[in-house]
C-alpha positions, 0 to 999 in steps of 0.5 A: 277462650280456646280451652285445652279440650276444644283444641285437642277436638279441633286437631283431632277434626283436622286429622281425621279430615286429613285422613279422609282427603288422603284415602279420596285423593289417594284413590285418584293417584293409584289409579292414575298411576296404574294406568301410567298417566303422568302427574305433576303433584300430589297434595293435601291441603289447598292454597300455599305450600307448607312442605313439598318434596319432588321425587328423583324417580318419578318427577311427582311433587308430594305436598302439604298446603296450609288450609285443610279443606281439600286436596288434589292430584295434579295430571299431566293433560287434565285440563291442557293439552300436552305432547305427553303420550301419557297425558290424562286425556290420552287415555281411553276413556274407560281409564278416565272414568276409573280414575276419576271414580276411584277418589269416592270409591276409596272412601267407600271401601275405607268406610266398609273396612271401617265397619268390618273392623267395628264389627270384629272389635264388638263383643255383640253377637252378629244378629240374623234375620232367623226367629229364634224365639218369641218375647210375650208381654205382661198379659203373655202375648207376642204381636209377631206370633200372633200375626203368624211369625214362626221360630225358624222364619227368616225375615227377607223384607220389611214392608217391601224393603229388602233386609239382609241381617238382624240390624237392618230388620231391627232399624226397619221396624223401630222406624215403621213399627209404629203402624202395621207392617207386612213382613216377608219371610222364607219358610220351608223354602217358600216366601210367605208374606204376613200381612198387617203385623203390629209390634210393640212401641215405646216412646223416646223423647216424645217420638214414637218408635217400633220394636221386635217382640221377638229374638234372632240366632246369632252368627259365627264370626267368620271372614264372610260373616263380617264382610256381609254385616260390614257391608250391610251396617254400612248401607243401613248407617247411611240409609238411617242417616238420611231418613233421619233427615227427612223425618227431621224436615217432615217433623217427626223428631222435635 
């Protein structure tokens, strides 16, 4: 039986998916309009038309179709020859490449924009990569400090992987810190590699993870820092999803 909550969830999912389709196809559409390519139809969804309106000014049909499984921008000369001087295939190659790639690029830009909005809305501080202080265990030991890490060091790579913000650093240590890691830092204008740095570990649902035993300075919110964290958090999220799938296949996770 379809409950109200399930129905609402389906509607929300369809709305979000439709929005992503709209953004993607909107990228193709906008690029095509910029380069003056003649367009027959801009459609959200596939299959039979539910709603359709044709612009008297441009002659472009804007349609909502029955099945929410995609969308399209039908351009003149995309699949056939045409006498229209603004047909897609008559445009220079570099313009066709931009129009073709614009959908995916728009999705990426919107993803970064959404992440920037989340960064602005979050009350959590923007974690930098500069060490502020150390955390000592019950025995009064800090592994990172013992390995040579110093307050003021800027961490630039974890086990050879370049990191730009604290979130990237924490993730790399969490995933790989079950074994000693090489940590590259900038100190007094020089890059120094600290070899075989050991970090504390913790176990979550039978899986062992590394954890940091130091704190970092926070960065003030500004246009530049929000954009930086939004960009690198987006990249880190994609990386985390991909590597989590790999670890799942390899059997690290139950």
